[in-house]
C-alpha positions in Angstrom: 125.3 207.4 96.7 127.2 204.4 98.1 131.0 203.7 97.9 131.7 200.7 95.7 132.9 197.5 97.6 136.7 196.5 97.3 135.6 193.5 95.4 133.6 195.5 92.9 136.7 197.9 92.5 139.2 195.0 91.8 136.8 193.8 89.3 136.5 197.2 87.5 140.4 197.6 87.5 140.8 194.1 86.1 138.3 194.8 83.3 140.0 198.1 82.6 143.3 196.6 82.4 142.1 193.8 79.9 140.6 196.5 77.8 143.7 198.7 78.0 146.1 195.8 77.1 144.0 194.7 74.1 145.3 195.7 70.6 143.5 198.1 68.7 143.2 195.6 66.0 141.2 193.2 68.1 137.6 192.6 67.5 134.9 193.3 70.4 134.4 189.6 70.0 138.1 188.9 70.8 138.3 191.5 73.6 135.1 189.8 75.3 136.7 186.4 75.0 139.8 187.7 76.5 137.8 189.0 79.5 135.8 185.6 80.0 139.3 183.9 79.9 140.3 186.0 82.6 137.3 185.2 84.7 138.3 181.5 84.6 136.4 178.5 85.2 133.8 180.1 87.4 131.8 181.2 84.4 132.0 177.7 82.8 129.8 174.7 83.5 131.9 171.7 85.2 130.5 169.5 82.4 128.6 169.6 79.1 124.9 170.0 79.8 122.8 169.5 76.6 120.0 172.0 75.9 117.6 169.5 74.7 114.6 171.9 74.8 116.4 174.2 72.3 117.2 171.3 70.0 113.7 169.8 70.0 112.5 173.4 69.1 115.0 173.2 66.1 114.0 169.7 65.1 110.3 170.8 65.1 111.0 173.7 62.9 112.9 171.7 60.3 109.8 169.2 60.3 107.3 172.1 60.0 105.4 173.0 56.9 107.6 175.9 56.2 111.0 175.2 57.5 113.6 177.9 58.0 116.4 179.0 55.4 118.7 180.0 58.3 119.4 178.1 61.6 121.3 180.1 64.4 122.4 177.6 66.9 125.3 179.4 68.5 125.6 178.9 72.2 123.0 176.1 72.1 125.3 173.6 74.3 125.3 171.2 71.2 127.6 168.3 71.8 128.2 165.2 69.5 124.8 163.5 70.3 122.7 166.6 69.8 124.7 167.5 66.6 124.0 163.8 65.2 120.3 164.2 65.9 120.5 167.6 63.9 122.5 166.0 61.1 119.8 163.2 60.6 117.1 165.9 60.2 119.1 168.0 57.7 119.5 164.8 55.5 115.9 165.1 54.5 115.7 169.0 54.7 115.6 171.1 51.6 115.4 174.6 53.0 118.4 175.6 55.1 121.1 177.7 53.5 122.8 179.0 56.5 123.7 177.0 59.6 125.5 178.7 62.5 127.0 176.4 65.3 129.7 178.5 66.8 130.4 178.4 70.6 129.3 174.8 71.0 130.9 171.6 72.3 131.2 169.7 68.9 134.0 167.4 68.6 135.2 165.1 65.9 132.1 162.7 66.2 129.7 165.4 65.8 131.6 166.8 62.8 131.6 163.4 61.3 127.7 163.4 61.6 127.3 166.7 60.1 129.6 165.6 57.1 127.1 162.7 56.4 124.3 165.5 56.0 126.5 167.7 54.0 126.9 164.7 51.5 123.2 164.9 50.5 121.9 168.4 51.6 120.9 170.3 48.4 121.3 174.0 49.1 123.4 174.6 52.5 125.7 177.5 51.4 127.1 178.8 54.8 128.5 176.8 57.8 130.0 178.4 60.8 131.6 176.0 63.4 133.9 178.2 64.9 134.8 177.9 68.7 134.2 174.3 69.1 136.5 171.3 69.6 137.0 169.8 66.2 140.3 168.1 65.3 141.8 166.7 62.2 139.3 163.7 61.7 136.2 165.6 61.8 137.6 168.5 59.7 138.8 166.1 57.0 135.4 164.5 56.8 133.7 167.8 56.8 136.1 169.1 53.7 135.6 165.9 51.9 131.8 166.2 51.8 131.8 169.8 50.8 134.1 168.8 48.0 132.0 166.1 46.8 128.7 168.0 47.1 129.9 171.3 45.7 127.3 173.4 47.2 128.7 175.3 50.0 130.5 178.5 49.6 131.3 179.6 53.2 133.1 177.5 55.8 134.2 179.0 59.3 136.2 176.6 61.3 138.1 179.3 63.5 139.2 178.5 67.1 139.1 174.6 66.8 141.8 172.0 67.1 142.9 171.3 63.5 146.7 170.6 63.2 149.5 170.3 62.8 148.6 169.8 59.1 145.5 170.9 57.1 143.7 167.9 55.9 144.1 167.2 52.0 140.4 167.4 51.3 140.4 171.1 52.0 142.4 171.5 48.6 139.6 170.2 46.8 136.7 172.4 48.1 136.4 174.2 44.8 132.9 175.6 45.6 134.3 177.4 48.8 134.8 181.3 48.3 135.4 182.1 52.1 137.5 179.8 54.4 138.3 180.8 58.1 140.9 178.5 59.8 142.3 181.0 62.1 143.4 180.1 65.6 143.9 176.3 65.2 146.9 174.4 65.7 148.2 174.4 62.2 152.0 174.6 61.4 151.8 174.3 57.6 149.5 174.7 54.7 149.6 172.5 51.5 150.5 174.1 48.4 147.7 172.9 46.5 145.6 175.0 48.8 146.9 177.9 46.7 145.4 176.6 43.8 141.9 177.3 45.0 141.5 180.4 42.8 137.8 180.6 43.8 138.8 181.7 47.3 138.0 185.5 47.9 138.6 185.3 51.6 141.0 183.1 53.4 141.9 183.8 57.1 145.1 181.7 58.6 146.2 184.1 61.3 146.8 183.1 64.9 148.0 179.5 64.0 151.0 180.7 66.1 153.5 178.1 64.7 152.5 178.3 61.2 155.3 178.7 58.7 156.6 180.6 56.8 155.7 183.6 58.8 154.9 185.4 55.5 151.5 183.4 55.5 150.2 185.7 58.3 151.8 189.1 57.1 149.5 192.0 57.8 147.4 193.6 55.0 148.0 190.6 52.8 145.6 190.3 49.8 143.9 187.0 49.4 145.6 186.7 45.8 149.0 187.4 47.4 148.3 184.8 50.1 147.3 182.0 47.6 150.3 182.8 45.7 152.7 182.5 48.6 151.0 179.2 49.6 151.2 177.7 46.1 154.9 178.7 45.5 156.3 178.1 49.3 159.7 176.7 49.3 160.8 173.3 50.0 163.4 174.2 52.9 161.2 173.0 55.8 159.3 176.3 56.1 156.3 175.0 54.2 154.8 171.9 52.8 154.6 171.4 48.9 
């Protein structure tokens, strides 16, 4: 048996420290992301490099005689240009019900392109866009398209750049039953969001400056959270 090198020993100690310091409530995904953050820029590309081969494969599937009902395009290195190409293909698609686009490089321009596809797509029910770079403009267009079409039921926008306020069209998405907007830059939630009684899942935690703090209290039922949002005070701790 060989003795471990000093470098590998340091890496093991660092990994152990990360795992030991993680809260027991953290998911495996959150722990993994924390470890990647500790590794730093060495594991990240210096610039966005589109995965044109993967995108072509998806576009070919959408154009085939039997297009898929689910597209998993997580970690596909999708930027705005690639997302716009996908959106154009989706405008004539009638099969996709689930679209997964987490862990890409999608910004507002790409989100706006996707919104144009959502306005006409007949059956997309689940859209996951977590861990991208979408700000208020892109989020507002997405929410507006979802509200107008009334088909999508699950929307995941965790770990993006929305804020400080949540765009008004989110309060009109009556078809949505699950909404994840955790870990953005939100400091307030509009009271009308609390009127979306169809919501069975609403996740707002990790918006560190979100007020009032009762919105992120542990073990809060969705019905309780919606009531808090709807009846929040007018003293500067919330927006009505």
